[in-house]
VEXRO-247859 format. One record per residue (C-alpha): z negated, x, y. Coordinates in steps of 0.25 Angstrom, whole numbers, padded with zeros to 4 digits, always signed. Layout:
! VEXRO-247859
ZXY...
END
This chain:
! VEXRO-247859
-0448+0452+0287-0453+0462+0276-0454+0476+0283-0451+0483+0270-0438+0476+0268-0432+0480+0282-0420+0490+0281-0427+0500+0289-0440+0500+0280-0431+0502+0268-0424+0513+0274-0437+0520+0278-0442+0519+0264-0429+0526+0259-0431+0536+0270-0446+0539+0266-0441+0541+0252-0432+0552+0256-0439+0558+0268-0454+0557+0266-0455+0571+0260-0448+0577+0273-0456+0588+0280-0458+0587+0295-0456+0603+0296-0443+0601+0290-0439+0590+0299-0443+0599+0311-0435+0610+0306-0422+0601+0304-0423+0596+0318-0427+0605+0330-0428+0593+0339-0437+0585+0331-0449+0585+0341-0440+0580+0352-0434+0569+0343-0447+0564+0338-0455+0564+0351-0457+0554+0362-0461+0555+0376-0467+0544+0385-0472+0545+0399-0486+0547+0393-0485+0552+0379-0477+0561+0370-0475+0558+0355-0471+0569+0345-0468+0562+0332-0459+0573+0326-0470+0577+0316-0467+0565+0308-0460+0563+0294-0448+0557+0300-0433+0560+0304-0424+0553+0313-0419+0544+0301-0434+0540+0299-0436+0537+0313-0423+0529+0314-0427+0520+0302-0441+0518+0308-0435+0514+0321-0426+0504+0313-0438+0498+0307-0444+0495+0321-0431+0488+0324-0431+0480+0311-0445+0476+0314-0440+0470+0328-0450+0480+0335-0443+0479+0349-0444+0463+0348-0459+0464+0345-0462+0474+0356-0456+0464+0366-0464+0453+0360-0477+0462+0362-0474+0465+0377-0469+0450+0379-0482+0444+0375-0477+0437+0363-0488+0433+0353-0486+0444+0343-0500+0443+0338-0496+0430+0331-0509+0428+0323-0517+0427+0335-0506+0421+0344-0507+0432+0354-0499+0441+0362-0502+0456+0362-0500+0459+0377-0509+0472+0379-0497+0478+0385-0498+0469+0396-0511+0475+0400-0504+0488+0404-0491+0482+0409-0489+0490+0422-0476+0484+0426-0474+0472+0435-0468+0464+0423-0475+0451+0419-0481+0450+0405-0480+0436+0400-0489+0429+0391-0489+0414+0388-0480+0412+0400-0488+0420+0410-0488+0434+0416-0501+0440+0411-0500+0452+0420-0508+0446+0432-0519+0443+0423-0520+0457+0418-0519+0463+0432-0530+0454+0436-0539+0459+0425-0536+0474+0428-0538+0472+0443-0552+0466+0440-0555+0477+0430-0551+0487+0441-0560+0480+0452-0572+0480+0442-0570+0494+0437-0569+0500+0452-0582+0492+0455-0589+0499+0443-0583+0512+0445-0586+0513+0460-0601+0509+0458-0600+0496+0465-0603+0488+0452-0618+0488+0451-0627+0484+0439-0638+0474+0441-0648+0484+0447-0637+0489+0457-0634+0502+0450-0619+0506+0447-0613+0505+0433-0613+0518+0426-0611+0515+0411-0601+0505+0405-0604+0499+0391-0591+0493+0384-0595+0483+0374-0583+0480+0365-0577+0482+0351-0564+0485+0345-0553+0485+0356-0564+0482+0366-0570+0496+0363-0560+0506+0357-0549+0505+0367-0558+0506+0380-0567+0517+0373-0554+0525+0370-0550+0524+0385-0564+0528+0390-0564+0540+0381-0550+0545+0383-0550+0543+0398-0564+0550+0400-0559+0559+0411-0557+0547+0420-0571+0541+0418-0579+0537+0431-0590+0548+0432-0601+0538+0434-0597+0529+0422-0599+0530+0407-0596+0520+0396-0600+0516+0382-0592+0508+0372-0600+0499+0363-0593+0492+0351-0604+0492+0340-0613+0481+0338-0626+0487+0345-0625+0491+0359-0640+0494+0360-0640+0509+0357-0630+0511+0368-0639+0504+0378-0651+0512+0376-0647+0524+0386-0640+0515+0396-0644+0511+0410-0643+0496+0411-0642+0496+0426-0629+0504+0426-0622+0498+0413-0610+0489+0413-0606+0482+0400-0592+0479+0397-0591+0468+0386-0577+0468+0380-0573+0457+0371-0560+0449+0371-0567+0437+0365-0581+0440+0370-0586+0436+0356-0585+0449+0349-0598+0450+0341-0601+0465+0343-0597+0465+0358-0605+0453+0361-0617+0458+0353-0617+0471+0361-0615+0464+0374-0627+0455+0372-0635+0467+0368-0631+0474+0381-0634+0461+0389-0648+0460+0383-0651+0474+0386-0646+0473+0401-0654+0460+0403-0667+0466+0397-0666+0477+0408-0662+0468+0420-0668+0454+0416-0657+0448+0424-0644+0441+0418-0637+0444+0431-0637+0459+0427-0626+0455+0417-0616+0453+0428-0617+0468+0433-0618+0474+0419-0608+0466+0410-0593+0464+0411-0584+0459+0400-0569+0460+0396-0565+0448+0388-0555+0437+0386-0566+0427+0385-0572+0427+0399-0581+0415+0397-0588+0422+0385-0591+0434+0393-0596+0425+0405-0605+0418+0395-0610+0431+0391-0615+0433+0405-0604+0442+0411-0599+0437+0425-0585+0431+0424-0580+0441+0434-0584+0452+0425-0576+0448+0413-0562+0455+0412-0552+0448+0404-0542+0452+0393-0534+0443+0385-0530+0438+0371-0517+0445+0371-0524+0458+0371-0529+0463+0358-0542+0470+0357-0536+0484+0353-0526+0483+0364-0536+0478+0375-0540+0492+0381-0529+0490+0391-0536+0478+0397-0550+0476+0403-0556+0479+0390-0556+0493+0395-0565+0489+0406-0575+0499+0402-0565+0511+0402-0559+0506+0415-0573+0507+0422-0574+0522+0417-0559+0526+0420-0556+0517+0432-0545+0507+0433-0534+0517+0438-0535+0525+0425-0535+0512+0417-0522+0508+0424-0516+0521+0420-0519+0519+0406-0512+0505+0407-0500+0512+0413-0499+0522+0402-0499+0511+0391-0489+0503+0399-0480+0515+0399-0481+0516+0384-0478+0501+0383-0466+0503+0391-0461+0514+0382-0464+0506+0370-0457+0493+0375-0445+0500+0381-0442+0513+0373-0432+0514+0361-0440+0514+0348-0435+0528+0345-0442+0534+0357-0453+0524+0357-0467+0530+0355-0475+0519+0349-0463+0515+0340-0461+0529+0335-0476+0530+0332-0476+0517+0325-0464+0519+0316-0470+0533+0312-0482+0525+0307-0474+0516+0300-0466+0527+0293-0479+0534+0288-0487+0521+0285-0476+0513+0278-0468+0524+0271-0477+0536+0270-0489+0528+0266-0498+0533+0278-0510+0524+0279-0517+0531+0291-0514+0537+0305-0522+0547+0313-0523+0547+0328-0528+0561+0332-0530+0563+0347-0532+0577+0352-0541+0573+0363-0556+0569+0362-0554+0559+0373-0545+0551+0363-0555+0551+0352-0555+0535+0353-0540+0534+0351-0540+0534+0336-0551+0523+0336-0543+0514+0346-0530+0516+0338-0537+0513+0325-0540+0499+0331-0526+0498+0337-0519+0501+0325-0527+0496+0313-0531+0483+0319-0517+0480+0323-0509+0484+0311-0520+0484+0300-0513+0471+0294-0506+0467+0281-0500+0454+0285-0487+0453+0293-0482+0444+0304-0476+0436+0293-0489+0434+0285-0484+0443+0274-0493+0454+0268-0487+0468+0271-0482+0477+0260-0483+0489+0268-0493+0497+0276-0497+0493+0290-0507+0500+0300-0513+0513+0296-0527+0518+0297-0529+0525+0310-0539+0536+0312-0541+0548+0321-0550+0557+0330-0548+0568+0340-0540+0579+0333-0551+0590+0336-0560+0582+0326-0551+0577+0316-0544+0591+0314-0557+0594+0307-0558+0581+0299-0547+0573+0293-0535+0582+0297-0538+0588+0284-0534+0576+0277-0521+0574+0285-0517+0588+0282-0520+0589+0267-0524+0575+0263-0516+0565+0255-0514+0555+0266-0502+0555+0276-0509+0553+0289-0500+0553+0301-0506+0558+0314-0505+0555+0329-0509+0567+0337-0513+0563+0351-0515+0573+0362-0515+0576+0377-0508+0588+0382-0518+0590+0393-0533+0588+0394-0540+0590+0407-0554+0589+0400-0552+0602+0393-0546+0616+0395-0532+0619+0393-0535+0628+0381-0544+0619+0374-0533+0608+0375-0522+0617+0370-0531+0620+0358-0533+0605+0355-0518+0602+0356-0515+0614+0348-0523+0608+0337-0516+0595+0339-0502+0601+0338-0506+0610+0326-0512+0598+0318-0499+0590+0320-0491+0603+0316-0500+0606+0304-0499+0591+0299-0484+0593+0299-0482+0607+0294-0494+0609+0284-0495+0622+0277-0486+0626+0265-0491+0634+0252-0483+0646+0257-0490+0645+0271-0503+0643+0265-0502+0655+0256-0497+0664+0267-0509+0659+0276-0519+0662+0265-0513+0676+0262-0513+0679+0277-0528+0675+0277-0531+0686+0266-0533+0676+0255-0532+0682+0241-0521+0677+0231-0532+0669+0224-0537+0662+0236-0523+0659+0241-0520+0652+0228-0533+0644+0229-0531+0640+0243-0516+0638+0245-0516+0624+0239-0527+0619+0248-0521+0625+0261-0507+0619+0259-0504+0607+0269-0492+0599+0266-0490+0595+0280-0479+0585+0284-0490+0576+0290-0485+0567+0301-0490+0566+0316-0487+0562+0330-0491+0569+0342-0494+0561+0355-0496+0569+0368-0499+0565+0382-0502+0573+0395-0517+0570+0395-0527+0559+0391-0524+0550+0403-0525+0535+0405-0509+0535+0405-0508+0543+0392-0519+0535+0385-0513+0522+0389-0499+0526+0383-0506+0532+0371-0513+0519+0368-0501+0510+0370-0493+0519+0362-0502+0516+0350-0503+0501+0353-0488+0500+0352-0487+0509+0340-0496+0499+0332-0488+0487+0337-0475+0493+0332-0481+0496+0318-0486+0482+0318-0472+0476+0321-0466+0484+0310-0476+0480+0300-0475+0466+0304-0490+0464+0307-0497+0458+0319-0504+0470+0326-0512+0461+0335-0522+0453+0327-0534+0459+0319-0538+0448+0309-0545+0459+0300-0555+0462+0311-0559+0447+0311-0563+0446+0297-0574+0456+0297-0580+0450+0310-0580+0436+0303-0587+0442+0291-0597+0449+0299-0601+0436+0306-0603+0430+0292-0611+0441+0287-0620+0441+0299-0623+0427+0297-0625+0428+0282-0635+0440+0284-0646+0430+0287-0644+0420+0276-0652+0420+0263-0640+0420+0254-0627+0420+0261-0618+0422+0248-0605+0423+0257-0601+0437+0254-0597+0447+0243-0608+0454+0235-0607+0467+0243-0608+0460+0257-0620+0452+0252-0626+0465+0247-0624+0472+0260-0630+0460+0268-0642+0460+0259-0644+0475+0263-0643+0471+0278-0653+0460+0276-0663+0468+0270-0661+0480+0280-0663+0490+0269-0655+0497+0258
END
């Protein structure tokens, strides 16, 4: 199947040719019900997508595209555990981790739900033991600080949860997340008697993670001088139990996850053990419940009212027809500062591909560059480029309607900024408005002539606004599942495999080769630039 030859794609190309100059302000003026028509409410989230450069015909054509790409069939394949990650011959069953129904989830002719429940129950028992102080370190003291050692999905997702749900933290526990290659600086101010290390690696062969785990183990043994201390201060989350046991972790302290859970989707599993220790299993189950409700919405709602599908189709419209190459995620709550980083991995690792499922090179743009930060920061940074720069950058504004951690007035001021930015992106400021503003400010005629061109803003910049009651486990679960499904839908339409990541592996392979070659006299295996950089490293000086 050639995507660009589909009837709906051809029709969208024609629509773009006649419609791309349309102004959103005019579309609002023509339809007083536009906000109502182009918004969706679920039990946890509200999406306003009316500030987009679309009309009903555009939306209908995009929905037709989804149908022609057999999206409904692929959604069922996802939930039914088919091996849609065909390059690795794996299913992508992260949705089973939050399945709150009594419906079995079959994988290779067996129901995997009892296994999932068993691991969650073990996590809950362990978490309760640590949180109530019954789990003691080697010297008999209760655990007070958790160090999560992981990288990629074993770090970004759990860290986001810990930051976002800070109001639910246990008062006597704190947590550090270590993903770099040197844990030593983090250890200097910690008390080894009250530390618990959580080593998270699916394979238990991840170089960076194991290097940090080994350094932490050496540090601990230097203090206690007794290998038995490992049992009280180390646990693991891995699909390779035997490797974790060989490292020295007690078998009963290894919590399982599975090949059918990709790293960037693994936060729904025991991978989030460190965060569960902070927030408690009850809150984690609420997170799973919010995600499950979004799963149900995605799986059973008609596409024209389906929140993940609509967001995905809007991304297709801007990326493949307007030529937008990036997408901004702007949360208006500092607790969600880790959301853009998590979504960077989710989106760019999933859909940064140029080869289709049919082993054909794409002739269209795929996954966008994802970036973002809390709105209070980026309003004074890169928003200038979004307002007046030459690139079209669609935005998702994300905000809670309530925040119990601040005053009502402060939060209303924050949301006023959020709503104002989306309005400003759409409206812009005309030459006439600019001249009137400068004149009212008392500028001279000469100053008005000088400043007017620089203060005009063309507007018509698209955005979505996602609202929820407050940052809670339920709303966060729904929000993260929403973006997972959005990315999946776009991958289906682009005809790519969203669940492998071969590009990540190449750099790892070359790093191993360079590490070996650094200690050879004349390796000669690399290009001139890399050889020159290696020589600098060998000499240790510029």
